[in-house]
Structures are given as C-alpha cells and as structure tokens.
N, C-alpha and C positions, 0 to 999 in steps of 0.2 A: 877254579885256585891250584896252581902248583907252590909246592914248600915254597917255594922262592920269588915266585911271582910279587911286581911292588904293588903293595897295597897300602892305602891311607884312611887313619881313621878319624874324622873329621870329628873331634869334641870330648879328644881320648884322656882325658882331664872329668870331663862326667861319670855320670852313673853308670851313664849305657852305653860309652864311649869307652871307660877303662872296663868295662866287664866281656864288651866286644874284645879289647886287648889282650884278657887272658887269657879267654878262651884260644883267640887265635896261638896266641904261643902255648896253647897245652897241647895244640895240635899239632904243632913243629912249622909253623909258618915262622917263618924270619928275617923275613924283609918288611919289616913294618915300617909307616912313611909317620913319624909323627910333629906334631907343633904346635905351642901353644899359644893360649889369645892372642900373648904380649908377642910373639912370633910370627902371627899369621893373624892380623882380625881380616876373617870373612863375609864382614860386611862391607869392605874397600874394597872396587872389584878390581881396581887394579893392581893393590898386592894377591889376590886368587891369583890374576892370569901369568903376575910371573912367579911364582910359585909352580904351578902346571906344569908352563913351558920348560920351569926348569927341574923339576922329579917328572915330569910322566906319569903319571900311579897310572896302573895297570886293572886297578880293582878301586871303588871309594864304597867305602861305611860312612854312607853322614846322618851324622850322632849327637853334632852338634847344634844344639838351640835356647832359644832365649824364655827357659819355662819358673812355673809360681804356683801356688795352686789359687782357694777360689778367691783372697785377699786381694795378690798380687795380679791378679787376671784384672780385677775389677775397678781395679786403681788405674793400670798402665795400658791401659787399653791398645793405646797410638802406636807406643812403642812394641809390646807382644806382636802385635801385625807387620810393623815395620822394620823390625830386628831382622825373624823369623823371614817374611820374606824375600828383602834384601840377600840376609846369609845363604840361601834354601836356592835360590836363581842362580847368582855367584858361582856356587859348585856346581849344583848339579848344568849349568849351560856352557865351565868350565871344560868340567871335563868329558860333555859332547865335543867340546872346540876340539878337543885335546888327546881326540879316539881312545878316549877309555871305554876299555873292553866293554865294564860292567861298574854298576853303580845300585847302591841298595842304601833306599830313603828310609829311615824312622817320623813316623805320626807318629796317632795319637787317638784313640780310642771319642775320641771329643770331636775327631770328625761325624759324627753319626749325627743325626735328630732326637732333639731332646726325647718324642716321643716315641723311639721304632722299638717296633715289636720285638719281644725277647726271646731269647738271644737275638744277639744284632750280628746279622751276616754281609757278607763283605758287598755286597750286591745293595742297602737299604740306603750307599752312599747317598745325598741330596735329594734325599725322597720326601721331606719335610725340614720345621724350620729348629736353628742349636739355639743349646744351652746358652744363654745370654749375658751370663758371667763369665764362660770363657768361649766364647764365639769371633771374637779375634786372631788368640792362639789358630782354632777350632780352621778360619779363615786361612791364614799365614799356613798351612800346613798339607789342607787342600786343596792348595794355588802349586805345592810341593809335591803331589804325588799325579795329578795334572798334569803338570809338565815331562816330568817322566814320562809318564802315558803318551801326554803327545808326540816329543820326542820319538818312543819307539813304535807308532803310528806313519809319521812323519820321512823318518831318517831309517832305522831299524832297529835306533837301538837296541841294549837290550838293559833297562833296569827298570827294576824291583822296588816296590814299596812292605812296609810293614809296619801295621796299627796294633800296637800293644796297648795290654788294659792298663791299669795304674800298676808304676812299676815302682820295688821300693830292692833295699839291699846294699851293701860298704858301695859307700864314696854318697851316700844321697847327701839331698841339702838338708840341714834340720834347722832352719833361720826361725827365728819365731811368725814373722809375717809372710814369710816367702817359700813355705813349701808346701809340701800335700803334704794330705793326714794323715795318712801312717806313719812317718819321720814325725812330724810336729806334735803327734801324740805322745809319743818314745820320748820328745826333751822335754815335755811338759809335765809328762805324769813321773817320769825322771828331778825332773826339778822341785816337783813337788813334795817326793817323796823327800832328797834330800832337807827341804825346809821347815817338814815337819805340818806341811801340810794341809786340813781339815777338807778340804777340797778340791775341786780341778770344775770348772765351767766350760764347754764344750760348743762349739756351735750347731745350729739349726735345734730339729726335736730328735734325731738320732738315727731316723726311720728310713734315710734313703737305701740301697742296698747296693753293694762295691764288690769287684771280685779283684783282688792284687796276685802279681807274677812277680817271681824271683828274678831280678836283672841277671842274675847271670844263666836259670834257664830261657830269656828270651835271648841270651849273648851266642847257646848256643843250636835257638834257631838261629838266629842270624847268618850264623857260618852256615845254617846247613841249606838257609835259602838260597847263599849264593852260589853252594854246589850245585844245587839241584829243583830250580826255578825257576823261570823267565814268564811273563807276563804280563797282563796291563790292569790285571785285575789288584786289586794288595791281601796281603796276607793279614789275617788277624793272628794273632797272640797272644792266649791268656791262659789260663787255667779249666777256665766252665763252672767253674763255681763263684758261689757268690757269700758272704756276709750284710748283715746291718750293719749301721756305723758304729748304733749302740751296743751289739753285741763284741765288734771291734776292738770299743776302746774299755769293753772285761776284759777280751784278752790281751792286750797289751800292756793293761792295770796290773796284771797277773804275773805277765811276764815280768816287769819293771821293778813288781814289789810293792806298789802303791794301795793303800787300804784305806782312801778316805772315800769320801761323797765323790758320785762323779752330776754336775747338774748340764741342764740343757739351757741355751739362749735361745728360744724360741722368735729372735726378734734378730736373727743373725739366718742367712738364708743357706740351704737344705743344699743347693746346687740338681742336680740331674737327679731326678727323684729313685730311677734303679738303670744299669749299667750293665750290662754280661756280653759278653765277643761268643759269636758260634766260632768253635774253633775247628767243625772240623773237618775245614780244606787242610788246616797243618797237619793233624791227627793222620790225616787221607796222605798231605805227600813222607807219611813215614818219622812226625814228632810229634811228642809229647813230653808236657813239664813231670819234671821233679820233685820240688822240694813245697812241700804244704804249709800253709801259711803260719802255724804256729813254732814249728822249725822254721822258716823264714825270718818272724820277726827275732828269736833268740842271737839269730846268727847278725839281722839289722843292729839289734838291742847292741851287741858284742859289739861289733863296730863304730856306735856309736862313743860307746863305754873309752875303746883305744883310741879314738883319734876326734878327742872335744872339741877342739880348734873346727871343724866342720858343722859343728851349731853357729857362729860367726859368720859364716860365708850369705 
C-alpha cells in the first residue's frame, strides 16, 4: 500500500476496525474511506454496490461483523449466521467486481474444531466438529475466508484472511449479555466494587484455557500482512500464551479492585475446553505481539472508565 492509496476499513467504529484505523494513521496512511452503519448498511447488496462503484477503494480491511459472547451466540443463532454471511459476501464479492487490489478478511479462532490438537495450526481448519455454542458465527466466518480463497484460485485475486484469538482493548463492547468474557468480567467486577457486593458469580467452573491478544497488536499485524503476505491459507494472530478462566477472573478482579468472593455457576456452559493458536506462521513472517495480558487489561479498564456509555452497547 502507498501512503495515499484509497483504503476502506469496514467496521471502523468497532474494536478491531478502530484499532486498524489508529495503526494506519500512525503509519502515515492518509486516504482512508470510512462509513458508519447508518451511512452504509453492509447487509444491503445494492448499497454496497453503489458505495464501491462510487469510491473504488484499492484496499479493503473487512473488520465489520455481528459479534457477541457465549450467551448472545447461543440465543441468536440464525441472526449471527445470516448477518455475518450476507455482510461478508456483499463486501468481498463487490470488491472483486470493482477490481480491488487487495482485501483482508478478519475472522475468529472459533472457526477451528472444538477438540483440535493444541496449539491450533492453520491447517486444522475443517478437520473436526465445531463448538456448538458459536457454531453459527464460525460457519459464517469459514464461508468468508473460503470465498476469499476461491476467488484467488479462480480469478487470481490477492485476498487474504487473518484469524485472531480472543481480543480485548480500547472500544470493546462491555454489554452485560452480549460481550465476550474479558470485557464482561471488567464490567461485572467494576460494578460489584462500586455497589460493594460480597461476591460475583461467573459462568462454568473456570477450567477452560484461553488466549488473549490486545487489539492494537492485532491491528499492527493486519497492516503488516496487507503489505507483506499473499496466500490462500489464513494467518493466526495471537500470543502463544494461555490462562485459565479462573485465573483470568482473579487477575481482572485484582486490577479492578474487587476484593469479594468469586463464585462459579456450573450449570452454565464452559465453551471450548482449550483454544490456543499456533502463531509460528506470523512469527516467521516477522511479527510478534507487544502488550502482555496484565498491562493490556489495565489499559482496557482505563478505557472502560473513560467511556462509560460503551457498557450500554
């Protein structure tokens, strides 16, 4: 990409999209094309076609998505599958029709089999059954990355995909029912501290292992890959480190300042037992994360305190 290339970041108001915008601006890219959901509904094919015909972006970061944690994914199965699949296909297909030079598709590590060998390599995709609690979202993301691959194979496009592990950081979603585990814990422990509660109850038994990547580290990788990688196989994005949900809750409680008891509701699902990505491919390409988990959670909590309205999204 040249500094004045026309670059469209889809989903620039979200956590990932906003981080990519920050990284692009930091590196001096000055011709960014941005649209809010109100200005451009990506699930509307006619609207997407008009946008691409008018703007003709040369590069596209596809970070827009309907996202949520275990609760949201379990309840709105059809919505998660339809909205994400329609959105992805509209953007990817229309980018191809308008001769976009390169597109980068942002997926999720939930695309991998529930019981995949650990750490999870990129080639493990479609080698086993998906986790049921987020199967709909995973199927949509798999469709998006496969469509990029098939366009490359059939038409010679240069479309790539990135599969991040669990993300957190500035501009996250802290909604009590629709957020992911780390931002949900930040909000719950913060409110418990403010309300002087004696205890907080968390889902499951705390045994699952999870990996977390600070979103600004992901954004750096996304820009790096746009400039340095071409290929049909996706690229994993993570730290290569994992922590139990139980230890994560203790860490978040410590950072937030909640000193009460942490209880566990074992009638609620744990989700995938373990999900650690093999990030050797990204490392060999020349990238490594910078922000350790404890430092990142402190930054995320600071962002939460400075932007209280995000908790209501």
